[in-house]
C-alpha positions as CSV (number, residue, x, y, z in Angstrom):
1,M,0.1,0.1,0.0
2,S,1.3,3.5,-0.8
3,A,2.0,6.0,1.5
4,R,-0.9,8.2,0.0
5,S,-3.3,5.3,0.7
6,L,-2.0,5.0,4.3
7,S,-2.5,8.6,4.8
8,K,-5.9,8.3,3.5
9,V,-6.9,5.5,5.5
10,S,-5.8,7.4,8.8
11,V,-7.5,10.5,7.8
12,D,-10.8,9.7,6.8
13,D,-13.5,9.7,9.4
14,P,-16.8,7.5,8.8
15,W,-18.8,9.8,11.2
16,E,-18.1,13.0,9.3
17,A,-20.7,12.9,7.2
18,L,-23.4,12.2,10.0
19,R,-22.0,15.2,12.0
20,R,-22.5,17.4,9.0
21,R,-26.3,16.4,9.2
22,T,-27.0,17.0,12.8
23,A,-26.3,19.5,15.6
24,A,-26.5,16.4,17.9
25,R,-23.2,15.6,19.8
26,I,-22.2,12.2,18.3
27,A,-18.7,10.5,18.0
28,L,-16.9,13.1,20.0
29,G,-14.0,11.1,20.4
30,R,-11.8,11.2,23.8
31,A,-8.6,12.4,25.0
32,G,-7.4,9.7,27.6
33,S,-10.5,9.2,29.7
34,A,-12.2,12.6,28.8
35,L,-13.7,14.5,26.2
36,P,-11.3,16.3,23.9
37,T,-10.8,19.9,24.6
38,A,-12.9,21.2,21.6
39,A,-15.8,19.2,22.3
40,L,-15.8,20.2,26.0
41,L,-15.4,23.9,25.2
42,A,-18.2,23.6,22.7
43,F,-20.5,22.1,25.3
44,E,-19.9,24.8,27.9
45,L,-20.5,27.6,25.4
46,D,-23.7,26.1,24.3
47,H,-24.7,25.7,28.0
48,A,-23.8,29.2,28.7
49,R,-25.8,30.3,25.8
50,A,-28.9,28.5,27.2
51,R,-28.5,29.9,30.6
52,D,-28.3,33.6,29.2
53,A,-31.5,32.9,27.2
54,V,-33.3,32.0,30.2
55,H,-32.2,34.8,32.2
56,R,-32.2,37.6,29.3
57,A,-35.0,40.4,29.5
58,L,-37.0,41.4,26.3
59,D,-36.0,44.5,24.8
60,L,-39.6,45.9,24.8
61,E,-39.0,49.1,22.9
62,Q,-37.0,46.9,20.0
63,L,-39.9,44.4,20.0
64,D,-42.5,47.4,19.4
65,R,-40.3,48.7,16.5
66,D,-39.9,45.2,14.8
67,L,-43.8,44.7,15.0
68,Q,-44.7,48.0,13.5
69,S,-44.5,46.7,9.9
70,S,-47.3,43.9,10.8
71,T,-49.3,45.4,13.6
72,A,-50.3,49.1,14.6
73,T,-51.2,48.5,18.3
74,T,-49.3,46.7,21.1
75,I,-50.4,46.5,24.8
76,H,-47.6,45.9,27.5
77,V,-48.7,43.5,30.6
78,A,-46.8,41.6,33.2
79,S,-47.4,38.6,35.3
80,A,-47.8,38.4,38.9
81,A,-43.9,37.3,39.2
82,T,-42.2,40.6,40.1
83,D,-38.9,39.6,38.9
84,R,-37.0,36.8,36.9
85,A,-35.8,34.8,40.1
86,T,-39.7,34.7,41.4
87,Y,-40.7,33.7,37.9
88,L,-38.3,30.8,37.6
89,L,-39.1,29.5,41.3
90,R,-43.0,30.2,41.0
91,P,-44.5,29.0,38.0
92,D,-48.0,29.4,39.2
93,L,-47.3,33.4,39.4
94,G,-46.3,33.3,35.8
95,R,-49.6,32.0,34.8
96,R,-51.7,35.0,36.2
97,L,-51.6,38.9,35.4
98,A,-50.1,41.3,37.8
99,D,-53.1,43.4,39.2
100,A,-52.1,46.6,37.5
101,S,-52.0,44.7,34.0
102,R,-55.4,43.2,34.8
103,E,-56.7,46.6,35.4
104,V,-55.2,47.9,32.1
105,L,-56.9,45.1,30.1
106,S,-60.2,45.6,31.9
107,V,-60.5,49.2,31.2
108,S,-59.9,48.5,27.5
109,K,-62.7,48.4,25.1
110,P,-62.5,44.7,23.7
111,A,-64.4,44.0,20.5
112,G,-64.8,40.4,20.6
113,F,-61.8,39.6,18.4
114,D,-61.7,36.3,16.4
115,V,-57.9,36.1,17.3
116,L,-55.5,37.6,19.9
117,F,-51.7,37.1,19.9
118,V,-49.9,37.2,23.0
119,I,-46.1,37.5,22.6
120,A,-44.3,36.3,26.1
121,D,-40.8,36.1,27.0
122,G,-41.3,32.6,28.7
123,L,-37.8,30.7,29.0
124,S,-36.2,32.2,26.1
125,A,-36.5,36.1,25.2
126,L,-34.0,35.6,22.8
127,G,-36.2,33.4,20.4
128,V,-39.1,36.0,20.9
129,Q,-36.9,38.8,20.2
130,S,-35.4,36.9,17.2
131,H,-38.5,35.2,15.6
132,A,-41.7,36.5,16.7
133,P,-42.0,39.5,14.4
134,A,-41.2,37.3,11.4
135,L,-43.9,35.0,12.6
136,L,-46.6,37.6,12.8
137,A,-45.6,39.2,9.6
138,A,-46.1,35.9,8.1
139,V,-49.3,34.7,9.6
140,L,-51.3,38.0,9.8
141,P,-51.9,38.1,6.0
142,M,-53.1,34.5,6.0
143,L,-55.9,35.4,8.4
144,D,-57.6,37.8,6.1
145,G,-61.3,38.2,6.9
146,L,-60.7,37.6,10.7
147,S,-60.8,40.2,13.2
148,I,-57.4,40.5,14.9
149,G,-56.9,42.1,18.4
150,P,-53.9,44.3,19.5
151,V,-50.8,42.4,20.0
152,V,-50.4,41.9,23.8
153,I,-46.6,41.7,24.9
154,A,-46.2,39.9,28.5
155,E,-43.4,39.9,30.6
156,Q,-42.4,37.0,33.0
157,A,-45.2,35.1,31.4
158,R,-46.3,31.3,31.3
159,V,-48.5,29.9,28.7
160,A,-51.5,30.1,30.6
161,L,-51.4,33.8,31.1
162,G,-52.8,34.0,27.4
163,D,-56.1,32.4,29.0
164,E,-56.5,35.4,31.3
165,V,-55.6,38.0,28.6
166,G,-57.8,36.3,26.2
167,A,-60.9,36.2,28.3
168,L,-60.5,39.9,29.5
169,L,-60.3,40.9,26.0
170,K,-63.2,38.7,25.0
171,A,-61.2,37.2,22.1
172,R,-62.8,33.8,20.5
173,S,-59.1,32.3,20.4
174,V,-55.7,33.3,21.7
175,V,-52.3,32.3,20.4
176,M,-49.6,32.5,22.6
177,V,-46.1,33.0,21.0
178,I,-43.6,32.2,23.9
179,G,-40.0,31.4,24.4
180,E,-39.4,27.7,24.9
181,R,-37.0,26.0,27.3
182,P,-33.6,26.3,25.8
183,G,-31.7,23.1,24.6
184,L,-27.9,23.1,24.3
185,T,-28.4,23.4,20.5
186,S,-31.4,25.6,20.5
187,P,-31.4,28.8,22.7
188,D,-33.8,30.6,20.5
189,S,-36.7,28.3,19.9
190,I,-40.3,29.4,20.4
191,G,-43.4,27.7,20.9
192,L,-47.1,28.7,19.6
193,Y,-50.0,27.7,21.5
194,L,-53.7,28.1,20.3
195,T,-56.6,28.0,22.7
196,F,-60.3,28.4,21.6
197,E,-62.5,30.5,24.0
198,P,-59.6,31.2,26.5
199,Q,-60.6,31.4,30.1
200,V,-58.7,30.8,33.2
201,G,-58.4,27.5,34.2
202,R,-58.0,25.8,30.6
203,H,-55.8,22.6,30.7
204,D,-52.8,21.9,28.2
205,A,-55.1,19.2,26.6
206,E,-57.4,22.0,25.6
207,R,-54.3,23.6,23.2
208,N,-52.7,23.1,19.9
209,C,-48.9,23.4,20.2
210,I,-46.3,24.0,17.3
211,S,-43.1,23.9,18.7
212,N,-39.3,24.3,17.9
213,V,-40.1,27.3,15.6
214,R,-36.6,28.7,14.4
215,P,-34.7,28.8,11.4
216,R,-32.9,25.6,12.2
217,G,-36.0,23.9,13.4
218,L,-39.5,24.6,11.9
219,P,-38.8,28.0,10.1
220,P,-41.2,31.0,11.1
221,Q,-43.0,30.9,7.7
222,A,-43.9,27.2,7.5
223,A,-45.0,27.7,11.3
224,A,-47.1,30.5,10.2
225,T,-48.7,28.5,7.5
226,K,-49.7,25.5,9.9
227,L,-50.8,28.1,12.5
228,A,-53.2,29.8,10.1
229,W,-54.8,26.5,9.4
230,L,-55.1,25.5,12.9
231,I,-56.6,29.1,13.6
232,R,-59.3,28.8,11.0
233,A,-60.2,25.1,11.8
234,S,-60.5,26.0,15.2
235,L,-62.9,28.8,14.8
236,R,-64.8,26.7,12.2
237,L,-65.3,23.8,14.6
238,S,-65.5,25.9,17.8
239,L,-62.7,23.7,19.5
240,S,-59.0,23.2,20.2
241,G,-56.8,20.9,21.8
242,V,-56.6,17.0,21.4
243,A,-60.1,17.4,19.7
244,L,-58.5,19.4,16.9
245,K,-56.3,17.3,14.6
246,D,-53.7,19.2,12.6
247,D,-54.7,17.9,8.8
248,S,-53.0,20.7,7.3
249,A,-50.3,18.5,5.3
250,L,-53.3,16.4,4.0
251,I,-55.1,19.2,2.7
252,D,-51.9,20.8,1.0
253,A,-51.2,17.5,-0.5
254,T,-54.8,17.2,-2.1
255,P,-54.7,17.6,-5.9
């Protein structure tokens, strides 16, 4: 065997093709009994990004500016969790509005909207800041003919906060756009939760969820198409959750 052939045998890595197709940590190798330095540093960097995403605050002014192209009106509210530490320790407080925010929504003049969007920091303000404006810009034109309420921006919020917001504004359905729990390869993911006839006390089984919305997951444009289908189906059938099946792919495939 020639020197060139020996060199090729020693350099070729059969895992390399798989590594290029996934962000998962596979075939990292080892240095003695430990991970190679590069793999360890990459892990620690991703872990730091995930932690930063959890603790980062929404830039409300920038989010308002980014939403101007798709919506003219935003309302700011906050949950009963007064700060980030409380929010992380008391999920129950993140599900209810602060008294002042409840008053703001109570004195507004609701018009019985078909759809209300609530944008919330959740566990990744980074994801919301990065992808929520693009999602709304994509989905709103697909909802032509439906009445859309003002966009409510919520801080220190959990998914169920949308139920109280939607009930106070008398919306037929509410869509919670919220930052998802970061993973080591996805600190910027958002989830979309659709609830028909929102009211305090709704269960998760009464919602439809579209998760992992981000460019390297389900791109915002594709998520918007799926969400628009679910919204229209929910309003037509007067339900959401496990009783509402996502048949959007079947409809798209129909000749």
